[in-house]
N, C-alpha and C positions, 0 to 999 in steps of 0.2 A: 751346692752353693745357692743362696737366695738369688732370685731373679734380679738382675741389674736394671735399674730404671735409667734410661738414657733420655735426657732432655736436650734436644738441639735448639739452643737459644739463638735465633737468627735476627738479623736486622729487618725491619719492616717500616712501612710508611705510617703505620698507626701504632702508637705505643700502647702496650698493655698496662693495666692498672698497676701502680706501684706506689711506694711510699713517697712523700714529697721530697723534692730535690732542694738544694741550697737556694736556687733562685725562686722557687715556689714559696719559700719561707721568708724571702726578703733579705737573705744573707749575702747574696752576690754583691750588692753595692758596698757592703762593709769590707769585702775582700778587695774590691776595686776593679776597674776596667769594664769593658762592655762585652757581655757574652754574645756569641753568635746566635743565629736563629735557632739552632738545635742545642746549643750549649754542650757540644760534643766534638770529639775528634773528627767526626764525619762532616763537620762544617767545612773542613778542608776538602775541596772538590776532588773526587776520585777515590778518597780513602774509604775502604770497606772493612767491616768487622764481622767476624763469625765466632760463635762460641758453642761448645759442647759441654753440658753439665752432667756429671755423674753422681747420682744420689741413690744409695741402696742400704738397707739394713736399719733396724731400729737402734736407737742409742743403747749402749750396753758395753760389756767387756770387749776389749779389742781381741779379735781373732784374725791373726795375720793370714791374708789370702781370702778372707771372707768379708770382713768389714768391722764396723760400719764404713761405708764409702762416702766420702764428701770431697770430690775433686773434679777436675775437668781440664779443658783446653780453651784458650782464647787466641784468635788469629787476627792480625792487622795486615791488610794488603795496602801498600802505599798508593798504588795507581789502580787498584781494583783487581779482582781475581783473574781477569782475562788479559792482563797486561804483562808483558815480559820486559818492559822498559825500566831499567834500574833508575834509582833516584840518588842524588847526592845525600850522604849521611855521615854521622859521627856518633861517638859514644863517650860516656864518662862514668867513672865509678867514684862515689863518695866514700864508701867502705866496701871492701872486696870479699866479704864472707858470703859469696853467692856465685852464681854462674850466668854468663850470657855467651853462648857459642857464636862463632863467626866474627868476633870483634877484631881479631888480628888482621884479617883481610879488609874489614871495614875501615880500620884505621890506616892501613897501608894504601888501599886503592881508592878510598873515598866514596865508594858506591855501595848502596844497599841493593842487593841484586835479587830480592824475592820477598816473600811475606815474613813477618815477625811472629813468632809463637811465644806464648807464655803458659806455663803449667806448674806442676809441683816439682820439688827438688829431684825426686827420683824418677821422673818421667821425661827429663830433658832429652835423653838419647832417643827414645821412641818417637817423640814429636819431631825432632830434627830429622830422623830417617824418614818419617812419614812425609814431611815437606819435600824431601828429595824425591821420594817415590811419586808424589803428586806432580811435582814440577817437571820431571823428565818425561812424563807421559802426556804433557799438554803441548800442542803445536804452538810455536812462537816463544816458548820458554827455553832457556838455555839448558842443555842436557847435562849439566853438572852444577854444583853449587856448594857454598859453605853457609848453610842457613843460620839465621840469628834466632836463637831460642833461649829464653830466660826463665828463671824459676824463683819461687818462694816456697817456704816449708809449711805444709799443712798437716804435719804429723800429730798435732794435738787432737783435732776433730776427725781426722781421716786415717784409714789404714794405709799409710804411705808405703809400707814395705810389702803390701799386697800387689803393687804394680798393676793397678786397675785401668790405667790409661793405655789404650791400644791404638795401633795405627789408624784403624777405621774411625776412631773418635777425632783424631786430628784431621783426617781427610774430610770428615763431615763438616767440621768447622771451616776448613779451607773452601770447600764447595758451597757452603751455606752463607758465606759472608755477603753482606749487603751494605749499601750506603743508606743515608737517611737517618731517621730517628733511632736512637739506641733504646730498644724497648725495655731492657732489663739491665740493672746494675746490681752491685752488692754480691751476694753469694751465688755467682754464676761463673761458668767457664773455669779458667784457671784459678779464679778467686773463690771458688765454692767453699773451701775449707779454711780460708784465711782469717786471721785475727789482727785487727789494726788498732793500735793505741788502746788496747784493753777491751775493745768492742768488736763485734762481728764486722769484719772487713771484706775485702774482695776487689771487684772491678768497679772503677768509677771513671767518669769522663767529664770534661768541661772544655770550653773554648773561650777565646777572646778575639775581638776584631778591632783593628786600628781605624782611626779616622782617615778620611780621604787625604787630609794634610800629612798624615804619617804614612801614607802609602796604601791604605785600605786593605792591608793584608790580614790574614786569619792565622791564628795559632790554636791548634787543637791538641789536647792531652788525654791520654788514657793511662790509668794506673792499675797495678795489681798491688794493693797495700796489705802488708802483713808485718808492720814494724811498730816500734815505739812502745811507750808505757802510758797507762791511764793517768798516772800522776802528772805527766808533762803535756798532756793533750790540750791544745788550744783551738778555739773556733773564733776567728776574727779577733784574735788577741785575748779572748776571755778564757780563764782556766777551767773549762768545762769538765775535763776529766777529774780534776781534784774535787769537784763538787758532786760527782756521781759514783763515789766509792761503793755504794750499795749494789752497784751493777757489775762489780768485779767478777771475773770468771769463777765458776764454782762447780761442784760435783753434785749431781742430783741423787746419787745413791751413796753407798759407803765410800769414804775417802780412802784410796789406796795407801798402803804404808809408804812412808817417805815422800808423800805428795806434798807440794807446797800449796795446793788448792784448798779452799775452804768448802765445807758442805753448804749447799744452797739453803738459805734461810738462816744461816748463822751470821753473826755481826760481820760487817766488812772489815778489811785490814785496817789497823790503826793508821791514820794519816792518808787514807785513800790511796792504796797501792804503794805504800812506803817501802815494801819489800821488792817491788818490781825492778828488774834490770832490763834496759832496752835491748830487745833482741828481735829476731825475725828479719824481714827484708821488705824492700819495695822496688818494683820495676816500673819505670815510667817511659812511655813512648810519646814523643813530641812530633807533631806534623805541622808543617806550615806551607803556604803557597808563596811566601816571600822568596824571591830568587836569592839563594844563599849557596855558597860553596862549602866544602867540608870543614875548613878551619873556622868558618863562621858558625856552622852548626855545632861544632865542638863548644863554642862559647855559649850557644843556646842550651846545650845539654848540661853545662856546668851550673846554669842558673836554676835548673830544677831543684838543686840542693837547697836553695833559698826558700822555695815553696814548701819543701818538706820541713825545713826548719820552722817556718811560720806555723805549722800545725803541731810542733813540739818534738819533731824528730831530731836526734842528736848524732846520728851515724855511729851508734854504739859498736863495740867490738864484735858482737854477735850478729850484726845486721849486714845484709847484702843490699846495698843501695846502688843500683845500676840503671843508667839512663841512656836512651838512644833518641836521636833527633834526625829528621829527614825533611827535605824540601821537594815538593812536587813540581816546582818550576824547572825550567831548562830540560823539557822533554827531548829525548833523542840525543842528549849530550854524550852518551856512551857509544853511539853507533859509528861515528867517523873513525877511520883507521889512521888518520894522520893528525888533523887538528879539529877542534870543536870550538864554536863561538858560543860563549855563555854570558849571562848577565848576573850581577850580584848587587845587593844593596850596599851602600857605602857605610863605612864605620860610623859616620855622623848620623846615619838614619837607623842604626841598629838598636839603640837603647829602648825604644818603645816595644820592640819584639822581646827584649829581655823581661821587661815588666809584664807583658802578656803571658809569657811562659811561667813566671812565678805565680801570677794570679790564677791561671788555669790549673796549675798543679795543685795549689792549695784547695781550690774548689773541687777538683776531681777526687781528691782524698776524702773530703767531707761527703761528697755524693756517694762514694763507695760505702761509707758507714751509715749514712742516712737510709740508703736503699736496702740494707741487709737486715733481715729479721733475726731474732734470737735463734740460735742453732744448738741442738744437742747432738753429741757424736760419740766418738770412741771413749771408752772407760767412763761413760756418763758425764763427760765434760759438757758444761753449758756455757756458751758465750753469748752475752746479751747484745741485741741490736741497740743502736744509739737512738734514744727516744727524742723525736723532733720537738715535741711539746716542751720537754724539760730544757732542751738546748735553747729554744726561743725564750723561755722564762729566765734562763741565766743571762742571756744577752741583754734582756731588759733590766735585770737586777744590776748588772755592771754598767748600765747606761749606754750600751751600744745600739739598742733599739728602743723605740718608744712603745 
């Protein structure tokens, strides 16, 4: 087997060079709201993210067990990798053709009791078990658990049936998680092999902060986007996908029999993705420092769907659209054996948090695509990265930017 290249993509205080993000291009004001200092889920104090990226093998025919490999693991620690203090949480599914483990107890008990993992569809089990292995071996962590691990399908670019994600890859992401600047988005971690709205997708993040009058709270979002169709894709309301049909996924070599893909260099599909059916999935993690209890976080999680819809997602039958939200407030609420005193925002004050969730979700999805370079993978499939210059040109064409 060809040597597997392991890239542990960790958080650091200095961002590595990467493609421009939405706010770098002046798109954030079009989406609305005020981004946090980092415009990332890590703007919520205590949240840490770790990623392990697995890339091996040149593009070419798929050989199960060998490659090409384009996959990985992403981890989010709600209170940091060294904290065993649960957070209030809740989850919501827009369309359930997907998996997120641990949600039965999350819904029943209202606590998220450890890190959240995201990976590919066929690696959920190994990441779940690795989280347990990691958790029970750390002082201060509870010696049992029902980890929350979610997935999206990367079987177009990646040898998904080769089961290349191993426990050590998840543990590397768990141990390597950091707060601060997210140095890399796009084709990293669990998002390495993902395709989003016809373009190369993956991991993206964004945040919004509320004014002092609205409580001064922060909402941070991290997505693993692998959903939608190019035909429906929108950026700040502009039908960008329909204008970029020449960048539809293609095959660099011979087109396999019965394939719906075109050969690279041939004309794009008539009507820019007219044959596409929305499929794939999106996992969204929402963090906030606003004091919220589980039923309120459920309301936050449902608003994620509006952010997905603003980018063109429709929750198609083949899509697994699953969202989880948690609050880092009310530290220690799970410790008392009899009663606990907690705080919560009032319903009259919750609407700005809804808006922040929608805006950060929309921008995180866009950041995932803007950050991802064109990738070639299994069976010579090529998925193009979203070109920032053409996005800006189209926003100007439609009068959204000057």
